[in-house]
N, C-alpha and C positions, 0 to 999 in steps of 0.2 A: 370300243366298248362304251355303251351309254345306257341310261336308265329310260326306260319307255314307260310312260304314265297314260293313264286314262282308259285303258281296256283291261277289264278283268279276264282271268285266265278261262276261256271258254270250255276247256275240258273239264276243270274242276267244277264249273257251274252246271255243265250237263251232269255230271256225276251226282252232286247235290239235288238236282231236280229229279233226277231218274230214282235216287233212293227215296226221296220224299213223296213223290207221286206213286210209286209202288208200294211205300209203306203204308201210306192212306188207302190203298185198295186192300191191302192184307189186314189192316186195322178194321175196315169197313167189314170184312168177310168175319173176322173174330168177333165184332160187335154184334153181328146178326146171330152168331151161336149164343150169346149170352142173352140176347133179346128173346130167343126162343125158348130159353130155360125160365124166362120170367124173372130174370135177376133184379134185385132192387137196386135203385141208383144207377142203373144203365144209361139213362138220359143226361144226368148231370156228368157222368164220366165221359161220355161222347162229346158233350158240350165243352167241357174243360180241355180235352185233347185238341179238338178241331178249332175250337175259336181261341181259348187262351194259350194253346201251344202251337199248333200249326198256323193259325191266323196271326196271332201277336208275334210268332217266332218268324214269319215271313217279313212282317214289318220290321222287327229287329235286325234281321239280316240286310235288307235294304239300307237301313240307318247304318249300320256298322261296315257296310261296304262302301259307303261314302265318307265315313269319318276317317281321317288319316290316322294310321296305325300308330304314328310317333306320340299321339295323345295317351295311349294306353302305357307307354313307358314313362310319361312326365308324371303320371298320376298312379302310377303302380303301387306305391306303398299305402295310398289312401284306398285304392281298390280293394287290396289285401286285407286291410284292417276292417273296412266296412263288410267285406264276406265273413271274416271271422266272427265279428260281432252278431251278424244276423245268423249264422250257424250257431252260435253260442245261444241265442234267444229261444231257441226249443226248449230250454230249460225253465224259462219263465213260466211260473203257474198261470194257468188261464189262456196263455198264449201259444204255448207249445202244445203239440197233440202227439198222442201215442197211437201207432197202428201196427200190427203184425209184429209186436215185441220190441219195436224200437221207437225212441222218442226223436223224430226226424223232421216233423212237420211245424209250421206256423199256421194257424187258422186266424184269419182275420176277416171279419165281414162275410163269413160263411164261404170263404175262398182260401183253399189249402195252398201252401207253397213249400217246397223243399230247398231251404237256403244252402244245403251243401252243394247244390247245383252250381250255385253261383261261386263257392269255394273252389270248385275244380278250375275254372277259367282264371279266378282271382290268384290262385296259387302259381298257375302257369305264367301269368304275366308278370308276378312279382319274381319268379325264378329267372325268367327271361332278362328281365330288366337289371337284376342284380349281377348275373353271370357276364352280360354285356358291360357293365361297368367295372367288373373285376377281371376282364379278360387276360390280363397279364399276371393274374394270380390263382388261375383256376387249378393248376398242379399242386398248390400248397395244400397242406391239412388244414391250417385255420381257415383261409378264404375260400378253398374250394370245397373239401368234403365238410368243414365245420359250418360253412356257409349254407349249404344243402340242408344239414341237420337243424340248424337254425330256422330254416325257411319252414321246414316240416313238422317242427316241434308242436306248436300249437294247433294246426289241424289235426294232427295225430291224437293229441289229447281229447279233443272234442269229438271227434269221430269214434273214436274208442268208448267213449263215455256215452254214446247215444244208445246201442252202438251200431256203427254202419261200416263193417270192415270193407264191404265191396267198394264204396266210394273212397275210403282209404287207399285201397289197393289201385284204384285209377288215378288219384292225386299222385301218390308216390311214384308210379310208372311213369306217368306224364313229367314230373319234375326230374326224374332220373334221366329220361330221354333229353331234356333240355341240358342236364348237367354233362351228359356223354356228347352232345353235339357241341357244347362249349370247349372241349378238349380236355376233358377230365382224364386222369390216370385211371387204367383199367383196374389196377388193385383197389383203388377206392371204390369203383363201382362194385366190383365182386365182394368186397367188405360190406358195402350197404346191401346187397342182396342176401348174404348171409346173415346179417342183422335182422333183416326183414323176415326171413324164414324163421330164425330162432324166436322172433317176437310173436309171429302166428302160433308157433309150437307152444310158447307160453301161455298166450291167451286162451287157447284151447283147453288148457287146464283149469284156468280160473273163471272163464267165462262159460257158464252151461250152453249158451245161444250158440256160440262158436263151435264148442265141442261137439255140439248135436249135428251141425253142419258138416263137420269133418267126418264124423262117425257115419253119417249117411252117405257121404261121398266115397268113403273106404269100402263100405258094405251096404249098398243100396237095397240089398234083399231084405233087410232088417226093417221093421216098422213100415211095411208097405201100405198100411192104411193110415200112417201117421207121418212121420219125418220123411220116409222115402216115398209117400205117395205121388208128389209132383213129378219126380223123375221118372217114375215107373210109367205114369200116364204120357209124360212126354216123349218116352221111348216108343211106347206103343204108337202113337200118332206119327212120329217121323218114320218108324218102320212101315206103318200102313201106307206111305206115300211111294213106297218103292222107288222105281227109276223116274216115271213121269208124273206121279201124284195122282190123286182121284179127280183133279180138275179144280179150277179155281171156284171157290164157293161151295165145293162138294164135300167138305171135311165132315167127319162124324163126331170125332172127340171133342171138338167144341160145343156141341150141342149136349154132350153127357158128361163125362168125367174129368176133361182136362182143367186143371186149376188155373186162373189168371190168364185166360186166353188172348185178353187185350193187352196184358202186361207181361211178366216174366216169361210166360209160355208162348209168346206169339211166333216165335221162331218155330215150335212144333206145329202150329198152326200151318205156318208155310210149309213145313216139311210134308205134311200130310196132303196137302192141296197142290203143291208144285213139284214134289218129289224131289229125287237127288239133283236132277238137272236144275230145277229151279232154285234150290238152296245153295247148290254150288255156285250159281249166278249171283246170289246175293253175296257170298263170300268173296267172289272175284270183283265185286264192285267196290267193297270195302278196302280189299287190296288195293285196287286202282286208286281210290281215294287217297289211302296213306302214302302211296308212292307219288302220287301227284303233289302231296303236300310237302313232301321231301324235296320233290324236284323245284318247288317254289323256293324252298329254303336255300337250295344252292345258288339261286338267281336273285336273292333278296339284296336290297341295296346297303344294308348294314347288319351288323351282328345281332342286334335286338330283333329285327324282322326275321332272321334266319332262325333263331332260336324259338321264338314265338311261333313260327310255322310248323317246326318239329313237335313243340308241344301240343299245339292244337290238334294236329294230325294224329299225334299218338293218343290223345286222349278221347277223341271221337271214335276211333277205331278199336282201341283196347277196350273200351266199354262194349261194343258189338262183339268182339271176339270172347270176352269173359261170358256174356249173355249165353253166345252159341255155345260155348264149351259146356256151360252148366246144363244146358238142355241136352246135350249129348252124353252127359255123364262123365266128361272128362275134367271136369272141375267142380268144386263145390257151388252149391246154390248160393247167391249173394243178393239177389234182389236188383241187381244193375239192369237197366233197360237195354233194349235192343235199339241203337241209336237211330234216329228218324223214323223208326216204326212203331215201338212199343208205346202204350199209353202212357200219358205224364205230361202235364201242361208245362211244369216247370223245367224238366229235362228237355223238352221239345224246344221251349223257348230260349235257352241257354245254348243248346246244341247249335241252333241256326244263328243265333248271334254270334257265336264263335266261328262258325264257318264264314260269315260275313267278314270278320275280322282277316280271315284268311285270303278271301277274295280281294280286300283292299291292299294287301301286302303283294298279291299278284300283280296289281295295277302299277306296282312300282319296280317291277323286276327288271334286273339289268340284262340286256341282249348285247351279244357280241357279233360285230360286224367283220367278216374277213375281208381284208383288201385284196384285190385282184393285180 
């Protein structure tokens, strides 16, 4: 048994390339729909996605693929601290910006950035580094369960204040996956899940924004011209695609009533044009991605690399499945993007950089040789 270095996992690289290229094609089709509507700001949105998101993201992926993953372990507390500070900067007057009811963006030199995207990977790196260091104390309440709660405390406070419950869900699920992979007790995990459900229930009573999302999810027939409008139009678009879809670029809803066809609702655009077969293929690609990430975790050379692989795989795919579930009406709308596909420069940049870290870990994987 030895560690093999120098070659990235070609299967994972192929899956990333397929999702990215296919995502750009779906994005282009959705953008054409908004262009035909005469939507304002379409040019800057496309520029932000393709240049600042995909272009800069590919550069970031290449860089993180070449940077030894152990660097992230060494600087984990600093990365986490900077990500927390950046995310908290949205509350600074004249720097933070509010869109769609949430204060989640920093605007500098006419360029907007969502710092909570960096907080996702920052929290995962911190959790992986912490539990790798505390590997013999994971099952204790103080260092296991207590350690995870300490890591999640500040991200939770900042994200609830924005509010950005969707991002908080991704952060918590990814950190929980790292905790589980580190060897946590099952009753600790179940306790955290129960506490999370109770917290969402409490927030739905005190936060009108969250309560409206939950009520729309439970009864989408109410407010079909307001809070339930997006899910109604999304289901119409997906249903119109039937089995094989209308054909690439031939969707109708993106030209008319579908809100955010380049963003939250891009899966609905894919559903109408590619049908059940096409969207099922997208889901299978994400399943293959997360399974490959977990496979890399099992062959990683050390515990930190293994936990980081689990966290990144869970983060990127949980985002996708939360978005898909919302568009199908089986989860509340959260504003979470469809990984590698939806509009979003900062989301695309951080997602590709995170995928590059995963590829770097695959370079150091351990291979077993069977003697004859």
